[in-house]
ROMIFI-344258 format. One record per residue: residue number from 0; x, y, z of N, C-alpha, C in turn. Coordinates in steps of 0.05 Angstrom, whole numbers. Layout:
<recs>
> NUM|X|Y|Z|X|Y|Z|X|Y|Z
...
</recs>
This chain:
<recs>
> 0|2501|1107|1817|2504|1082|1823|2524|1078|1850
> 1|2542|1096|1858|2555|1097|1882|2536|1098|1901
> 2|2515|1112|1901|2495|1124|1923|2482|1097|1927
> 3|2474|1082|1906|2455|1053|1905|2472|1032|1917
> 4|2502|1031|1912|2518|1015|1927|2519|1016|1961
> 5|2524|1043|1965|2528|1047|1995|2500|1043|2009
> 6|2477|1048|1992|2452|1039|2005|2448|1007|2010
> 7|2453|998|1990|2451|972|1989|2468|955|2010
> 8|2494|963|2010|2511|947|2028|2504|954|2054
> 9|2495|980|2065|2491|989|2089|2462|975|2104
> 10|2442|973|2084|2415|962|2091|2424|931|2097
> 11|2438|917|2075|2446|885|2078|2458|882|2109
> 12|2481|900|2109|2495|892|2134|2477|897|2159
> 13|2459|916|2162|2441|923|2187|2426|899|2190
> 14|2424|882|2166|2403|862|2167|2412|834|2174
> 15|2441|833|2179|2457|809|2184|2460|811|2213
> 16|2451|783|2224|2453|776|2256|2479|769|2260
> 17|2493|782|2281|2520|772|2288|2529|742|2294
> 18|2503|726|2296|2504|699|2304|2503|678|2280
> 19|2498|695|2247|2499|686|2226|2530|683|2214
> 20|2547|708|2225|2575|699|2221|2588|675|2225
> 21|2575|660|2248|2591|633|2255|2588|613|2235
> 22|2609|599|2224|2607|581|2203|2582|558|2204
> 23|2580|556|2233|2566|527|2237|2535|536|2228
> 24|2517|513|2216|2495|516|2207|2481|525|2232
> 25|2462|545|2226|2444|552|2243|2419|570|2232
> 26|2395|575|2242|2371|590|2225|2385|616|2225
> 27|2402|630|2236|2410|659|2232|2428|658|2206
> 28|2448|635|2201|2463|631|2178|2443|630|2157
> 29|2423|613|2161|2406|605|2132|2391|632|2127
> 30|2382|648|2148|2371|678|2140|2387|693|2122
> 31|2413|698|2135|2433|710|2120|2441|703|2090
> 32|2439|672|2084|2451|662|2064|2423|667|2047
> 33|2398|665|2052|2371|666|2039|2371|699|2028
> 34|2379|715|2050|2374|741|2041|2399|756|2021
> 35|2426|743|2022|2443|748|2001|2435|738|1975
> 36|2423|717|1978|2416|709|1945|2391|720|1938
> 37|2373|728|1959|2340|745|1949|2349|766|1937
> 38|2374|786|1956|2377|818|1940|2397|812|1911
> 39|2411|789|1914|2428|795|1898|2413|782|1863
> 40|2397|762|1871|2381|758|1845|2359|781|1839
> 41|2347|800|1858|2333|818|1848|2352|843|1840
> 42|2373|843|1837|2391|863|1833|2409|857|1807
> 43|2399|862|1781|2411|845|1757|2449|851|1760
> 44|2450|880|1767|2477|893|1758|2489|878|1783
> 45|2486|872|1805|2500|858|1825|2515|834|1817
> 46|2536|830|1818|2551|807|1816|2559|792|1839
> 47|2560|802|1863|2570|786|1883|2564|801|1908
> 48|2555|786|1925|2554|799|1956|2563|780|1976
> 49|2583|790|1993|2600|773|2014|2606|781|2039
> 50|2608|767|2057|2615|778|2085|2638|763|2094
> 51|2658|787|2096|2684|777|2111|2690|784|2136
> 52|2701|769|2148|2713|770|2177|2740|777|2181
> 53|2751|804|2191|2777|811|2196|2787|789|2215
> 54|2815|780|2205|2828|758|2223|2848|780|2237
> 55|2856|800|2231|2877|815|2241|2877|843|2226
> 56|2895|860|2239|2892|890|2230|2911|894|2206
> 57|2926|870|2194|2942|875|2176|2928|867|2145
> 58|2901|867|2146|2888|857|2122|2876|832|2118
> 59|2882|813|2131|2884|783|2130|2852|783|2143
> 60|2833|774|2128|2802|762|2131|2795|734|2119
> 61|2774|728|2125|2763|701|2117|2732|709|2113
> 62|2726|690|2089|2701|692|2081|2677|677|2103
> 63|2656|690|2108|2634|682|2126|2611|669|2107
> 64|2611|690|2086|2587|681|2068|2594|689|2043
> 65|2585|683|2015|2586|691|1992|2565|684|1975
> 66|2551|699|1958|2535|698|1937|2547|707|1917
> 67|2544|692|1887|2565|703|1864|2542|693|1844
> 68|2533|719|1823|2519|709|1804|2533|694|1781
> 69|2556|685|1779|2574|679|1760|2583|646|1773
> 70|2569|627|1759|2567|599|1766|2594|588|1771
> 71|2590|576|1791|2621|565|1800|2638|581|1816
> 72|2631|606|1823|2646|634|1832|2644|632|1861
> 73|2629|617|1872|2626|617|1901|2651|612|1918
> 74|2648|622|1941|2674|617|1959|2662|605|1985
> 75|2676|584|1991|2668|567|2017|2674|592|2040
> 76|2657|582|2060|2660|594|2086|2685|591|2102
> 77|2704|601|2107|2725|604|2122|2752|608|2103
> 78|2748|611|2074|2772|618|2060|2778|638|2063
> 79|2807|641|2066|2825|666|2070|2824|689|2048
> 80|2823|715|2051|2822|730|2037|2843|751|2044
> 81|2865|762|2028|2879|782|2037|2870|812|2027
> 82|2864|827|2042|2848|849|2034|2870|872|2035
> 83|2893|867|2040|2912|891|2046|2917|909|2012
> 84|2912|898|1995|2910|912|1974|2882|929|1969
> 85|2862|931|1984|2836|936|1985|2835|955|2010
> 86|2844|982|2009|2844|998|2035|2815|1003|2046
> 87|2797|1012|2025|2772|1019|2033|2760|991|2044
> 88|2765|972|2034|2748|945|2047|2757|948|2080
> 89|2785|947|2084|2793|950|2109|2782|978|2124
> 90|2774|994|2116|2767|1020|2128|2741|1015|2132
> 91|2727|996|2121|2692|993|2123|2692|986|2155
> 92|2708|977|2174|2705|969|2195|2698|996|2212
> 93|2702|1013|2201|2698|1041|2212|2669|1055|2203
> 94|2660|1048|2186|2637|1054|2164|2636|1057|2139
> 95|2611|1062|2125|2606|1046|2101|2629|1059|2080
> 96|2632|1043|2062|2652|1057|2041|2647|1046|2014
> 97|2650|1065|1990|2644|1059|1966|2667|1064|1952
> 98|2679|1045|1934|2702|1050|1915|2698|1071|1897
> 99|2715|1092|1890|2707|1111|1870|2720|1103|1843
> 100|2736|1086|1846|2745|1070|1816|2741|1040|1813
> 101|2740|1030|1796|2743|1004|1789|2769|989|1802
> 102|2763|968|1815|2786|955|1828|2786|926|1819
> 103|2808|918|1807|2816|889|1801|2816|871|1823
> 104|2809|849|1824|2819|824|1840|2818|796|1830
> 105|2824|775|1839|2820|752|1831|2794|748|1813
> 106|2772|758|1823|2746|756|1804|2737|773|1786
> 107|2758|790|1784|2754|809|1757|2753|840|1767
> 108|2747|859|1749|2745|887|1756|2718|891|1767
> 109|2715|904|1792|2687|914|1798|2689|936|1819
> 110|2661|947|1815|2662|970|1829|2648|962|1861
> 111|2659|963|1884|2647|958|1912|2645|973|1931
> 112|2616|965|1943|2613|979|1970|2616|967|1993
> 113|2621|974|2014|2624|960|2037|2610|973|2058
> 114|2602|957|2077|2591|964|2108|2596|945|2125
> 115|2598|956|2153|2609|937|2178|2582|926|2182
> 116|2585|898|2191|2565|885|2208|2574|890|2240
> 117|2550|900|2254|2560|906|2279|2547|886|2298
> 118|2551|888|2323|2536|867|2345|2519|880|2361
> 119|2513|874|2380|2495|885|2397|2506|911|2414
> 120|2528|908|2417|2549|932|2429|2555|952|2408
> 121|2548|953|2382|2557|966|2365|2593|963|2351
> 122|2602|944|2358|2627|933|2349|2622|915|2326
> 123|2637|925|2305|2641|910|2281|2657|881|2285
> 124|2633|866|2275|2644|836|2272|2649|827|2249
> 125|2649|839|2225|2643|826|2200|2644|852|2175
> 126|2646|853|2153|2647|871|2129|2634|858|2115
> 127|2609|874|2100|2591|858|2078|2601|881|2063
> 128|2609|863|2035|2614|877|2010|2592|871|1985
> 129|2586|892|1967|2573|885|1948|2587|895|1919
> 130|2590|880|1900|2603|885|1877|2585|888|1847
> 131|2596|901|1836|2582|908|1810|2604|908|1785
> 132|2597|892|1774|2617|886|1745|2627|907|1732
> 133|2653|914|1724|2662|939|1708|2647|947|1684
> 134|2641|919|1672|2622|915|1645|2597|928|1646
> 135|2585|927|1673|2557|942|1676|2559|972|1674
> 136|2587|981|1694|2587|1009|1692|2596|1020|1659
> 137|2613|1002|1652|2623|1019|1627|2596|1019|1606
> 138|2578|998|1605|2550|1002|1596|2536|1016|1601
> 139|2532|1028|1624|2519|1053|1633|2529|1078|1619
> 140|2560|1081|1620|2572|1097|1615|2564|1103|1581
> 141|2569|1079|1568|2559|1077|1537|2532|1093|1532
> 142|2513|1084|1554|2483|1091|1541|2486|1120|1552
> 143|2495|1130|1569|2496|1160|1579|2508|1175|1557
> 144|2526|1168|1542|2539|1182|1521|2523|1179|1497
> 145|2517|1155|1493|2494|1156|1473|2466|1176|1475
> 146|2461|1180|1497|2435|1198|1505|2444|1229|1500
> 147|2469|1228|1515|2480|1261|1505|2479|1264|1476
> 148|2487|1246|1461|2501|1247|1435|2473|1253|1417
> 149|2449|1243|1422|2426|1242|1414|2413|1271|1421
> 150|2416|1277|1446|2403|1307|1450|2416|1323|1441
> 151|2448|1320|1436|2465|1346|1424|2455|1347|1395
> 152|2454|1320|1385|2440|1320|1354|2412|1337|1351
> 153|2394|1328|1364|2372|1340|1370|2371|1373|1368
> 154|2385|1385|1391|2390|1409|1395|2403|1423|1370
> 155|2425|1414|1361|2434|1424|1339|2421|1425|1317
> 156|2399|1404|1306|2379|1410|1283|2356|1427|1294
> 157|2349|1433|1319|2331|1458|1327|2342|1481|1320
> 158|2370|1480|1330|2390|1509|1324|2387|1520|1294
> 159|2396|1500|1276|2392|1500|1251|2366|1509|1239
> 160|2344|1495|1247|2322|1501|1241|2312|1533|1248
> 161|2317|1535|1275|2306|1561|1284|2323|1587|1261
> 162|2352|1578|1264|2367|1598|1247|2353|1600|1223
> 163|2345|1585|1209|2337|1582|1179|2311|1599|1182
> 164|2297|1598|1198|2269|1612|1204|2274|1641|1207
> 165|2294|1645|1222|2304|1671|1227|2315|1683|1209
> 166|2332|1670|1195|2348|1680|1173|2328|1693|1154
> 167|2307|1681|1146|2289|1688|1129|2275|1713|1133
</recs>
């Protein structure tokens, strides 16, 4: 899951044109918003994809774009965001990052992947983030436990059967 988050955030960030970061309507901005909606709609476990622009080195940022699966949760471009409590988000200006643990913020607990959006000179101009809901992660963990328990049960039954055959 972490590898998918990293790949998704890196590929999306690479596809964003730096001109799309400007809040003014433009063809580049329309392409970026369409790409976020398309990728988000195609990935059922993704709950949000957003682009944040750093305002300073202290963790203050603002939204350049936001796609959110949850109705009414979209954030308007220009809305401030304090990323001081999310160190990996701030570190994403240096390269792709993926949270190791679920992080809770105003939108709920998520596992997030981040990647820098760079200009033609290779300078980071924004950070793209992709969020997966913690409930999705918990469901995957429960499914893995169920499968492991089923395999253990089958193995135990086979072991008992083989033991009974060998014992006779």
